[in-house]
Structures are given as structure tokens and as C-alpha cells.
C-alpha positions as CSV (number, residue, x, y, z in Angstrom):
1,M,0.0,0.0,0.0
2,M,1.3,3.4,-1.0
3,K,2.2,5.7,1.9
4,R,2.6,9.5,2.0
5,I,5.9,10.1,3.7
6,L,7.6,13.4,4.8
7,L,11.4,12.9,4.9
8,T,13.6,15.6,6.3
9,G,17.2,16.0,5.2
10,A,16.5,14.2,1.9
11,T,19.2,15.7,-0.2
12,D,22.3,14.0,1.2
13,G,23.5,10.8,2.9
14,I,21.0,8.5,4.5
15,G,18.1,10.8,3.7
16,L,18.9,10.7,-0.1
17,A,19.4,7.0,-0.1
18,T,16.1,6.5,1.8
19,A,14.3,8.8,-0.6
20,N,15.4,6.7,-3.5
21,M,14.4,3.5,-1.8
22,L,11.0,4.7,-0.8
23,V,10.2,6.1,-4.3
24,S,11.4,2.9,-5.9
25,L,8.7,1.1,-3.8
26,G,6.0,3.3,-5.0
27,H,5.5,5.6,-2.0
28,Q,4.7,9.3,-2.3
29,V,7.7,11.1,-0.7
30,L,7.6,14.7,0.4
31,L,11.3,15.8,0.3
32,H,12.7,18.4,2.6
33,G,16.0,20.1,2.2
34,R,17.6,23.5,3.0
35,S,19.2,24.0,-0.4
36,A,16.8,24.8,-3.3
37,D,19.4,23.7,-5.9
38,K,19.9,20.3,-4.2
39,L,16.2,19.8,-3.8
40,D,15.6,20.5,-7.5
41,N,18.4,18.1,-8.4
42,V,17.0,15.3,-6.3
43,V,13.5,15.8,-7.6
44,Q,14.7,15.7,-11.2
45,S,16.9,12.7,-10.6
46,L,14.1,10.7,-8.9
47,R,11.7,11.6,-11.8
48,A,14.2,10.6,-14.3
49,T,15.0,7.3,-12.6
50,F,11.5,6.3,-11.6
51,E,8.8,6.9,-14.3
52,D,5.9,7.1,-11.8
53,A,7.8,8.9,-9.1
54,Q,5.5,10.8,-6.7
55,V,7.6,13.5,-5.1
56,E,7.2,17.0,-3.8
57,S,9.9,19.3,-2.4
58,Y,9.8,21.6,0.6
59,L,12.5,24.1,1.4
60,A,13.4,25.0,5.1
61,D,16.3,25.7,7.3
62,L,15.5,23.6,10.4
63,S,17.9,25.7,12.5
64,Q,15.3,28.5,12.4
65,I,12.1,27.9,14.3
66,S,10.1,30.1,12.0
67,E,11.1,27.9,9.0
68,V,10.1,24.8,10.9
69,E,6.7,26.3,11.4
70,S,6.5,27.3,7.7
71,L,7.4,23.7,6.7
72,A,4.6,22.3,8.8
73,K,2.2,24.8,7.4
74,G,3.3,24.1,3.8
75,V,2.7,20.4,4.2
76,S,-0.6,20.8,6.0
77,A,-1.8,23.2,3.4
78,K,-1.4,20.6,0.7
79,H,-2.2,17.4,2.5
80,D,-5.0,16.5,5.0
81,T,-3.3,13.2,5.9
82,L,0.3,12.0,6.3
83,D,1.2,8.4,6.9
84,V,4.8,8.8,8.1
85,L,7.1,11.5,9.2
86,I,10.8,10.6,9.2
87,N,12.8,13.2,11.1
88,N,16.2,12.4,9.5
89,A,17.8,15.8,9.2
90,G,20.8,16.2,11.5
91,V,23.9,18.4,12.1
92,F,27.2,17.4,13.7
93,S,29.2,20.5,13.2
94,A,28.7,24.0,11.6
95,S,30.8,27.0,10.8
96,N,28.4,29.0,12.9
97,P,27.3,26.9,15.9
98,K,24.7,29.4,17.1
99,T,21.2,29.9,15.5
100,P,19.6,33.3,15.1
101,E,17.6,32.5,18.3
102,G,20.9,31.8,20.2
103,L,20.5,28.0,20.3
104,D,23.3,25.5,19.7
105,V,22.6,24.5,16.1
106,R,22.9,20.8,17.0
107,F,20.2,20.9,19.6
108,A,18.1,23.2,17.3
109,V,18.2,20.8,14.3
110,N,18.6,17.4,15.9
111,T,16.2,17.8,18.9
112,I,14.0,20.9,18.9
113,A,13.1,21.1,15.2
114,P,11.8,17.5,14.9
115,Y,9.9,17.9,18.2
116,L,8.1,21.0,16.9
117,L,7.5,19.5,13.4
118,T,6.1,16.4,14.9
119,Q,3.8,18.4,17.2
120,R,2.5,20.5,14.4
121,L,1.9,17.5,12.1
122,L,0.3,15.2,14.6
123,P,-3.2,16.2,13.5
124,R,-2.4,15.0,10.0
125,I,-0.9,11.6,11.2
126,G,-3.5,9.1,12.1
127,K,-3.4,6.4,14.8
128,S,-2.0,4.0,12.2
129,G,0.8,6.4,11.2
130,R,4.4,6.6,12.4
131,V,7.0,9.1,13.4
132,I,10.5,7.8,12.9
133,N,13.2,9.8,14.7
134,L,16.8,9.3,13.6
135,S,18.7,8.7,16.8
136,S,22.3,7.5,17.1
137,A,24.5,5.1,19.0
138,A,26.2,8.3,20.3
139,Q,24.1,9.3,23.3
140,S,25.2,11.1,26.5
141,P,23.4,12.8,29.4
142,V,21.9,16.1,28.4
143,D,23.2,19.4,29.8
144,A,20.1,21.6,30.2
145,G,22.2,24.7,29.8
146,A,23.4,23.5,26.4
147,L,19.9,22.6,25.3
148,I,18.7,26.1,25.9
149,G,21.8,27.7,24.4
150,Q,23.5,29.0,27.6
151,C,26.7,27.1,27.1
152,R,28.7,25.7,24.2
153,L,29.9,22.1,23.8
154,P,32.4,20.4,21.5
155,D,30.9,19.0,18.4
156,G,30.8,15.4,19.6
157,A,29.3,16.2,23.0
158,A,26.6,18.4,21.5
159,Y,25.7,15.8,18.9
160,A,25.5,12.9,21.4
161,Q,23.5,15.0,23.9
162,S,21.1,16.2,21.1
163,K,20.5,12.6,20.0
164,L,19.7,11.4,23.5
165,A,17.3,14.4,24.0
166,L,15.6,13.3,20.8
167,T,15.3,9.7,22.0
168,M,14.0,10.9,25.4
169,W,11.2,13.1,23.9
170,S,10.3,10.3,21.5
171,R,9.6,7.9,24.4
172,H,7.8,10.6,26.4
173,L,5.5,11.5,23.5
174,A,4.8,7.9,22.7
175,L,3.7,7.2,26.3
176,S,1.7,10.4,26.5
177,L,-0.2,9.6,23.3
178,G,-0.8,5.9,24.0
179,D,-3.3,4.4,21.7
180,E,-4.6,7.8,20.6
181,G,-1.6,8.7,18.4
182,P,0.8,7.3,15.9
183,A,3.8,5.1,16.7
184,I,6.8,7.2,17.8
185,I,10.0,5.3,17.3
186,A,13.7,6.3,17.7
187,V,16.1,4.5,15.4
188,N,19.9,4.2,15.4
189,P,20.4,3.6,11.7
190,G,23.9,2.1,12.3
191,S,27.3,3.4,13.4
192,M,29.8,5.1,11.1
193,L,27.7,4.9,7.9
194,G,29.3,6.6,4.9
195,S,27.4,9.9,5.1
196,K,28.9,13.3,4.5
197,M,28.5,14.0,8.2
198,V,30.7,11.0,9.1
199,K,33.3,11.8,6.5
200,E,33.5,15.4,7.8
201,A,33.5,14.5,11.5
202,Y,35.8,11.5,11.4
203,G,37.7,11.6,8.1
204,V,36.7,8.1,7.1
205,G,34.6,6.7,4.3
206,G,32.3,4.7,6.6
207,K,30.1,1.7,5.9
208,D,27.5,1.3,3.2
209,I,24.9,4.1,3.4
210,Q,22.2,1.7,2.2
211,I,22.3,0.1,5.7
212,G,20.7,3.2,7.1
213,A,18.3,3.6,4.2
214,E,17.0,0.0,4.6
215,I,16.3,0.3,8.3
216,L,14.5,3.7,7.9
217,T,12.4,2.2,5.1
218,R,11.6,-0.8,7.2
219,A,10.7,1.4,10.2
220,A,8.4,3.5,8.0
221,T,6.6,0.7,6.1
222,S,6.9,-2.7,7.7
223,D,4.4,-4.3,10.1
224,E,7.1,-5.1,12.6
225,F,7.3,-1.4,13.6
226,A,3.5,-0.8,13.7
227,S,3.2,-1.6,17.4
228,A,6.6,-0.4,18.5
229,S,5.7,3.0,19.8
230,G,8.1,4.3,22.5
231,Q,10.8,1.7,21.6
232,Y,14.3,2.2,20.4
233,F,15.7,0.2,17.5
234,D,19.4,-0.3,17.5
235,N,20.5,-1.2,14.0
236,D,24.0,-2.0,15.2
237,L,22.4,-4.9,17.0
238,G,19.7,-5.4,14.4
239,R,16.9,-5.4,17.0
240,F,14.9,-3.3,19.5
241,A,17.1,-2.6,22.5
242,P,17.2,-0.5,25.6
243,P,18.4,3.1,24.9
244,H,20.6,5.2,27.2
245,P,19.2,4.8,30.8
246,D,18.2,8.4,30.9
247,A,15.6,7.7,28.1
248,L,14.0,5.2,30.4
249,D,13.7,7.7,33.3
250,D,10.2,9.3,33.1
251,E,11.2,12.2,35.3
252,K,14.2,13.1,33.2
253,C,12.3,12.7,30.0
254,Q,9.6,15.1,31.3
255,E,12.3,17.6,32.2
256,I,13.6,17.5,28.6
257,V,10.2,18.0,27.2
258,D,9.5,20.9,29.6
259,T,12.8,22.5,28.6
260,I,12.0,22.2,24.9
261,E,8.6,23.7,25.5
262,S,10.1,26.6,27.4
263,V,12.6,27.3,24.6
264,L,9.8,27.3,22.0
265,A,7.6,29.5,24.1
266,E,10.4,32.0,24.6
267,I,11.2,32.1,20.9
268,Q,7.6,32.3,19.7
269,N,6.2,34.6,22.4
270,P,9.2,36.6,23.8
271,K,7.1,39.4,25.3
272,Q,4.9,37.0,27.1
273,T,7.8,35.1,28.6
274,E,9.5,38.4,29.7
275,S,6.4,39.8,31.4
């Protein structure tokens, strides 16, 4: 059965490989990217490769909260329903590590943007739908000061903390929605896959990128993930497995969600938060 799938970060790495795989299987894929030229090239390539390709493109810089909002509005304006949201876009390092709102770009793109996008699109995703969040084997305890942009961390630490924060809010949202919402699943696609991010961060070619594309496609479309809400899939092990212990701590997960909500409230309603 054809699914309508929004895939963020679809112009490079695992996202691009996943886009090709999903389109080849006949799914309608809404492609997100932050470069208009790259998006156009991906759309043209997919349509040239697959005769019946059903693709759309959406431009947004996920480091800016206003553009995350615009992305959600753009998708909602064109589609009443969405079967799957794959929050794949991620950042390890950047020439400017601060966003216009003063956040660390890793937390903004890897944690806060997918949280906000998911919240905004939940009304479009039915109970049988799914939200697949790209986590990582790299997970470490979250510094609340770093999450709100008050302190700067080295690239590796910021990335690992942002991915644990993502995994934590994934489980919290899954538990809070229960049977009333879509399945929310965090997935480690595999360590050291050959993405541009891995090459830039570690200077190595990495493993076959298709490993990541295959597990994201499975997570989005196969029956084995339909009832896995709140779980963490570790593709290094090839199975569902316990995440970092902090992601199993309900109180800590609530604190992460509260912090994200406070960040969003301050950005979106600065006068109200100051009064």
C-alpha cells in the first residue's frame, strides 16, 4: 500500500538513499532540504529514474524555528493526511554553531526542530501512522544549559546529547499519546555509515549508506514497527534494545520536554515570557 511520507534531510546521505528506496517502492515522498538547488536536483533525478515517481519538495532551514513552522504549514496546506514523518535531518558541526535565536545548532536541528515539526503535524498523522526519529549510537546525558543555548559544547558532545534528547522526547511523546496517536520510534540507523557527516567528522569513508536507508524504510513501512511506539531500534544490534538509561527515566524525559517547550515559548512569544 502506498504511503505518503515526509522525509527531512532528503538531499544527502542516509536521507537521499532513503528517498530513492521509498520512491522505488511506489511511495509518495515529500522531500525536505535546506538548499533549493539540491532539492531540485533530487526531484529531477528521482523523476528521471522512476517513471511514476510521486515526489514533492519543501525548502526549510531547520535551525530556524520560523522555518520549521513554515514547513509544517506548507505540508498541512497541501495534505490532509500524512502516513509517516521521518525526522532524518541532522547536524554534527557547523561553521556558525549558534542559530539566530541563540541556540546551539545541533540541539536546534537534531532535537527541537523535529519535536516542533512532529507536534505541528500530529493532527495529520492518524493512529496507524508513524513518526520515525533518527537517533544515534552516540548518546550522552543532556546538559540543560546546552539545550537552551546557555553554554557551548564540543561537536561530539553536542551531537551525542542532542540525540539522547531526541530519544527521550520520543519515548515521552509515545507514552503520553498511548493508543490515541501514531507510533513514535527512535532508530539508530547504524554506526559510522558513509554519510557526509561521518566523513567530515571522522575523516573516514564509513560503511554502506544503504544500511541506514534500509532500516528507515523498514521502520516507515513494515508491520514489525507498527506496534513499537516508544521503543528504540538499534541497527548495530539489528533489534529493538534499551536506549541510554536516561531515556527510560520518566522524570528526566519530562524535564527534557519541559525544557524544549520553554525554549519554544520564549522564541515564539518573547514578550509573554518576559512579562
